[in-house]
C-alpha positions as CSV (number, residue, x, y, z in Angstrom):
1,M,29.5,15.9,69.8
2,A,27.1,15.0,72.6
3,D,24.6,17.5,73.6
4,P,25.8,19.0,76.8
5,S,22.2,19.6,78.1
6,I,21.7,15.8,78.3
7,S,23.5,14.3,81.3
8,F,25.6,11.2,81.0
9,D,23.2,9.1,82.8
10,E,20.4,10.1,80.5
11,R,22.5,9.4,77.5
12,R,23.4,6.0,79.0
13,R,19.5,5.3,79.6
14,L,18.7,6.3,76.0
15,A,21.5,4.1,74.7
16,R,20.1,1.2,76.7
17,E,16.5,1.7,75.3
18,Q,17.8,2.0,71.8
19,G,19.9,-1.2,72.3
20,K,16.8,-3.1,73.7
21,R,14.7,-2.0,70.7
22,A,17.5,-3.1,68.3
23,R,17.8,-6.5,70.0
24,Q,14.0,-6.9,69.7
25,R,14.2,-6.0,66.0
26,A,17.2,-8.3,65.5
27,D,15.0,-11.2,67.0
28,E,12.2,-10.4,64.6
29,L,14.5,-10.3,61.6
30,R,16.3,-13.5,62.6
31,G,12.8,-15.2,62.5
32,E,12.1,-13.5,59.2
33,L,15.5,-14.9,57.9
34,N,14.5,-18.5,58.9
35,Q,11.1,-18.1,57.2
36,L,12.7,-16.8,54.0
37,L,15.2,-19.7,54.0
38,L,12.5,-22.2,54.3
39,A,10.4,-20.5,51.7
40,G,13.0,-21.5,49.0
41,N,16.2,-23.7,48.8
42,P,18.4,-22.7,51.9
43,L,21.4,-24.2,50.6
44,A,20.9,-22.4,47.2
45,F,20.3,-19.1,48.9
46,Y,23.6,-19.6,51.0
47,L,25.6,-20.4,47.9
48,Q,24.3,-17.7,45.8
49,L,24.9,-15.1,48.6
50,S,28.5,-16.5,49.0
51,V,29.0,-15.9,45.3
52,W,27.4,-12.5,45.6
53,E,29.6,-11.6,48.5
54,A,32.8,-12.6,46.6
55,L,31.8,-10.6,43.6
56,A,30.9,-7.6,45.6
57,R,34.2,-7.9,47.5
58,S,36.1,-7.6,44.2
59,A,33.9,-4.9,42.6
60,V,33.5,-2.4,45.4
61,S,35.8,-0.7,47.8
62,A,36.8,-2.6,51.0
63,D,34.9,-0.2,53.2
64,A,31.7,-0.7,51.2
65,A,31.8,-4.4,51.5
66,F,33.2,-4.4,55.1
67,G,31.4,-6.9,57.4
68,Y,29.2,-8.5,54.6
69,D,31.6,-11.6,54.7
70,A,30.5,-12.1,58.4
71,A,26.8,-11.6,57.4
72,V,27.1,-14.4,54.9
73,E,28.9,-16.6,57.3
74,F,26.1,-16.0,59.8
75,L,23.5,-17.0,57.2
76,G,25.6,-20.2,56.5
77,G,25.2,-20.9,60.3
78,L,21.4,-20.4,60.1
79,V,21.3,-22.9,57.2
80,T,23.5,-25.3,59.1
81,S,21.2,-25.0,62.1
82,L,18.1,-26.1,60.2
83,P,17.1,-29.7,60.4
84,A,18.8,-31.6,57.6
85,H,15.7,-33.1,56.4
86,H,14.2,-29.6,55.8
87,V,17.2,-28.6,53.7
88,V,17.3,-31.8,51.7
89,A,13.5,-31.8,51.1
90,R,14.0,-28.2,49.6
91,L,17.0,-28.8,47.3
92,D,14.9,-28.7,44.1
93,V,12.8,-25.7,45.2
94,D,13.4,-22.6,42.8
95,H,13.0,-19.1,43.9
96,P,12.6,-15.8,42.0
97,P,15.4,-13.3,42.1
98,E,13.3,-11.0,44.1
99,Q,13.3,-13.4,46.9
100,M,17.2,-13.4,47.0
101,L,17.1,-9.6,47.1
102,R,14.7,-9.6,49.8
103,L,16.9,-12.2,51.9
104,D,19.8,-10.0,51.2
105,R,18.1,-6.9,52.5
106,V,16.7,-8.7,55.6
107,L,20.2,-10.0,56.4
108,R,21.7,-6.6,56.2
109,E,19.0,-5.2,58.3
110,Y,19.6,-8.0,60.9
111,C,23.3,-7.3,61.1
112,I,22.6,-3.6,61.6
113,A,20.1,-4.3,64.3
114,E,22.4,-6.8,66.0
115,D,25.3,-4.3,66.2
116,E,23.0,-1.7,67.4
117,G,21.6,-4.1,70.0
118,G,25.0,-4.3,71.6
119,V,24.9,-0.6,72.7
120,G,24.8,-0.2,76.4
121,V,24.5,-3.9,77.1
122,D,27.5,-4.1,79.7
123,T,27.4,-0.8,81.3
124,S,25.9,0.1,84.7
125,P,25.2,3.7,86.0
126,G,28.6,3.9,87.7
127,D,30.6,2.1,85.2
128,R,32.6,4.5,83.0
129,E,34.6,1.7,81.5
130,G,31.6,-0.1,80.0
131,G,31.9,1.9,76.8
132,V,35.5,0.6,76.3
133,R,34.4,-2.8,76.9
134,A,31.7,-2.6,74.4
135,L,34.2,-1.2,71.8
136,L,36.5,-4.1,72.5
137,R,33.5,-6.6,72.2
138,Y,32.6,-4.9,68.9
139,E,36.2,-5.2,67.5
140,S,36.4,-8.8,68.4
141,R,33.2,-9.6,66.5
142,L,34.9,-8.2,63.4
143,D,38.2,-9.9,63.8
144,R,38.8,-13.6,62.9
145,M,40.8,-15.7,65.3
146,R,43.7,-17.9,64.3
147,G,42.5,-21.3,62.9
148,Y,39.1,-19.9,62.0
149,E,39.2,-21.1,58.5
150,L,40.1,-24.7,59.6
151,H,37.1,-24.7,62.0
152,L,34.8,-23.4,59.4
153,K,36.0,-25.8,56.8
154,E,35.4,-28.8,59.2
155,I,31.9,-27.5,59.9
156,V,31.0,-26.8,56.2
157,T,32.6,-30.2,55.0
158,T,30.5,-32.1,57.7
159,V,27.3,-30.3,56.7
160,F,27.9,-30.5,53.0
161,A,28.6,-34.2,53.2
162,A,25.1,-34.8,54.3
163,V,23.6,-33.2,51.4
164,D,26.2,-33.5,48.5
165,R,24.6,-36.5,46.7
166,Q,21.1,-35.1,46.8
167,A,22.3,-31.6,45.8
168,V,24.0,-32.9,42.6
169,A,20.5,-33.5,41.1
170,G,19.2,-29.9,41.9
171,L,22.5,-27.9,41.6
172,G,24.4,-30.0,39.1
173,F,27.4,-30.1,41.5
174,P,28.0,-31.1,45.1
175,P,28.1,-28.1,47.5
176,S,31.3,-29.5,49.0
177,L,33.2,-28.5,45.7
178,T,32.9,-24.9,46.8
179,I,35.5,-25.6,49.5
180,Q,38.0,-26.8,46.8
181,L,37.1,-23.7,44.7
182,A,37.8,-21.4,47.6
183,E,41.1,-23.1,48.4
184,A,42.1,-22.8,44.6
185,M,41.1,-19.1,44.6
186,E,43.1,-18.4,47.8
187,R,46.2,-20.2,46.2
188,I,46.0,-17.9,43.2
189,R,45.8,-14.7,45.3
């Protein structure tokens, strides 16, 4: 329950300040994610976190794993936004397990900061409906639109095609194989 001694406008101001700090923190963490990805093999990081997410989803309650799939998808977006020659040049780079744990921690912190950064963004002092808009925006970030998988498959197929041949030497299999594996797993369910 809100403290009745704090006015609505003061609560709104505090929420905006908190949102601004969270957005700044999210920017810092996004930079750290990029640095971590380039300190190892970005593609291996993404593939390992994808497997980790799938295992976690089957091992813990749905509410404990809620949202992590979107976090891993975001990381995949970061990997695909890197210049292809950087990704290809790092295909044979190994990384210790601690680096994977750090990447996971920073990714989770980034997602929390990103969510907190949305607080108070669309509200003005006379706008009591701003909170409702913020809730709707938050909900839409969690939902998947129709055709989402098809769009993601097209993007992933295009990106993996560029690195498949080189990745076989380092990974032992082409990353595009993960698409076929995911489709097979979906048919089994």
